[in-house]
C-alpha positions, 0 to 999 in steps of 0.5 A: 505504537507503530503499524507497518503496512506493506502495499503495492499501488497496483493492488485493489485490495490494498486500496480497500484495506486502506479504507477499512483500516482507516475506518477502524482507526477512527474507532480506536481510542488510542488513535493519536498514539499510532504511527503508520508507515507504508512500506513497499511491496512489488507484486511483479518486479519484472512487469513491463509497463504497457499502455496498450495491454488491458489489465484483463489481458495481463491477468489472463496471461499471467494467471493462466485464466480465461477472460470471463473468469478475470472479468467476474473476479474484477466485478466482485472486487469493484463491488467490494470497493464500492462498499467502502466508497471507492469507485474503482474501474479495474478493467480500464487501469493501466498495466504499469510497473510500480517501482517509480511509484514506490520511489515517489512514496519513499521520497514523500515519507522523508517529508512525513507524507507517506500516507498522502502519497499512497492515497494519491497514487491509489486514486491515480491508478484506480480512479483516474486510470493514469499511468503511474509509471509515467514521469509526467504523472509522478511529477504532477503527484509530487506537486500535489504532495507539496514536494519540490518539482526539481527534486522529484524530477532529479529523483526520477532521473536517478536510482534514488530510493531504489535500494530502499524499495528493494530493502522493504520488499526483502524485509517483507519476504523475510517476514513471510509476506507473500501477498498484500496488503500486509499489516504488522502491529507493533511487530507483534501481530500480523494481518494479511489482506483487506480484513474487515474494520472490526478485525483491524480494530481488534488487532489495534486493541490487542497490540495496544493492550500488549504494549501497555502490559509490557510497559508496566513490567520489568524484564529478567535483566532488571529493565523496567 
């Protein structure tokens, strides 16, 4: 059974959702039969990387909200993260366009390392407060992923994987996805947001049971 997860590296709820989904997966009896594919979603495709701009200022400007409101929201999300073992400091992350980070994820997916790439980029952005649009940072992450440094550098200096990122973003829009994380279970069930591990486990069981029921039946064309 396949689970597709649309996510953006700069989204704290995607990081939290990843942890909660992993917790559910550990409790799922059919864990070994699950294929997970991380898919690209650009929360702000037109965002310009600006290391001088604080995330508080960026969100206040983009959302039209007051700074104290943004700080309160961030504090609440940090509490959510800590409940999942994540030590996020949202006020000190780097405001960075995520296209190149997604391109690295796409490259890692080719080598079966999409999940690890997602994890390392979340850590870099939220834990290490690194600029995940910086080629030097992405090269270092590529090395941690075991990717060829020359190939990663070549990719970053080209438009390789740009079209694939755009295709997955367009696919999400066609599915009606307006925010991330967004989880699709076997193309039958969709879940939006960083749901509880109990909700994720229920969705896994429901989709798995549906798949098993379909595998023990014949359709109107006689296909069994």
